[in-house]
N, C-alpha and C positions, 0 to 999 in steps of 0.2 A: 836833222839828226836829233836823236833823243839823248838828253843828258843822263848822267849817272843817277841824279836825284829823281828824274822822271822815270827811269827804269825801275828804281826801287818802289816808287809809288804804284806804277803799273803792275809790277810783279805782286805786290801786296793786294792790289785790287782784284787781280785775276787768279790768285793762288787757289782759292777753293775750286774754281772751274778747272784749272790745270791739274790739281790733285785728283779730281774726279776722273778726268780724262786719263791720267797716268794709271789710275786704278783699273779703269776699263780696259786699258791696254795690257795690263799685267795680271789682273785678277788676284793679286796678293798685295796687301797693304805695305808690308816692308819693302818689297821690290818696287812698288809704286813710289814710295818715298825716295828710294835710291835713284830711280829714274828721274824724278823731279829734281833732285839735288844735282845730278849730273847735267841735266839740261840747263839748269840755272847757271852753273859754272860756265858752260859753253855759251849761253846767251850773253853773259857778262863779258866773255872774251871777244865776242863778235858784235858787241853793242853798236859799233859803227855802221853795221849793215842795216840796222833798223831805221827806216826813213821817217816814220811818224807814229804818233801814239795810236792812231786808228788801226794800224796794222799789227799791234802788239800781240793780241790773242792768237791770230793765225800764225804769226812768226814763232811764238813760243810753242804752239802745238806742233809745228813742223819739227822742232828740236825733239820733242817727246816722241813723235812718230818715228823719226829716224833712229833715235836711241833704242826704241823698242824693237825696231827691225834689226838693228845691230845685235842686240841681246839675243834675239831669236836666232840669228845666224850662228852666234857663238854657242848657244845652248840647244842646238838642233836636236839633240838626243833627249831633251827634257819632254816627256809625254804631255805635260800640261801647257807647253808653249803654244801660242796662237800662230796660225799661219800668217804670212805676210799679206795675203789677200784680205784676210779678216781684219788685220790691223788697219789696212787701207780703208776698208769699209767702215770700221769704227771711227776712224779719223774723219771721214767724210760726213757721217751721221752726226758726229760730235759738233762739227763746224756748223752744220745746218741747224742743229738745236740751239747752239749758241747765238746764231744770227736771229733765230726766231725769238729767243729770250730777250735779246737786245731790242728787237722791234716791239715786243710786248711792253718792255720797260718804257721805251720812248712814247708809245701809245698811251700807257697809263699816265705818264707825266703830263702829256697833252690833254688828256681827258680830265684829269684832276684840275688843271688850270681853267678848263671850261665850265667847271661847276660854279653855281652861285656861291658867294663868299660864306654864307652860313653853313652850307653843306660841306664845303671844302674845310672849314674850321672844325666841324664835327668829325669828319674823317681823320683829320690830322690829330685831333685830341684823342680819338679812340685808338688809332693804330700806331701812334708815335711811341706809346709805352705799352709793352706786352702785359703789364700788371693792371692796367686800367680795365674796369668792368663797366657794363651798362649801368649797374647800380651806382658806381662811383660817379659816372657822368651825370646820372639822374640827379644826384645830390648837388653836384657842382653847378649844373645848369638850371636846377630847380624845374625840371621837366619830368613827366611820368616816364618810367623805364620802358613801358610798352610802346609809347610813342617814339622814343629814341630808337628802340629796336626796329620798329617799322620804317622809320626814316633811314636808318643805316641799310636796311634791306633794300629799300627803293634806290638808294644811292649806289649800292653795289650792282644792282641790276642795270642802272643807267651806265655805270662805268664799264660793265661787261659788254653791253651793246656798243658803246662808243669804241672800245678797244677792238671789238670785232670788225666794225666799219673801217677803222683806221688801218688795221692789218690787211683787210681785203683790198683797200685802196693801194697798199704797198705791194700787193701781189701774193700775199700769203693766203693759202686756202685752208690751213689748219693752224690752230693755236691752242695754247693752254687755257685761253679764256672761253673757248667754246664748250 
């Protein structure tokens, strides 16, 4: 069973994904926020039903899906309401995309760990801070900017290939890395 503290952490971690899913179900930002808020209250009330952290996103999305369907039933006269079949289709596609994104994240983490330490450090230095430029790294590392750019380009290609192989080994035929 998941504790209240774990629930709050999981909700914060998955909130951007849940908000995007709610928006896809409603097509209106205000209504999506209401849908997410209602689902959050229901999830909190039924927290005892959540068996483990790994099930959180699917569990939370099911609340959004059913709330969207209930709103659709209540507002059946609203011409911009989505059909229940379309809501089901969106939910299924959303879950598949979320699973793929998780697999890509795991693959990236594994591929990063497989890099030589110098390349891994360079990637972390460059991507850890959005404000860091190649010129900044060039000065800090006392290396030519063109050389750093080429090295990062080769590392990105290596990571892209590694991620593709790992995803293929997990049974994914399409990924954002391709």
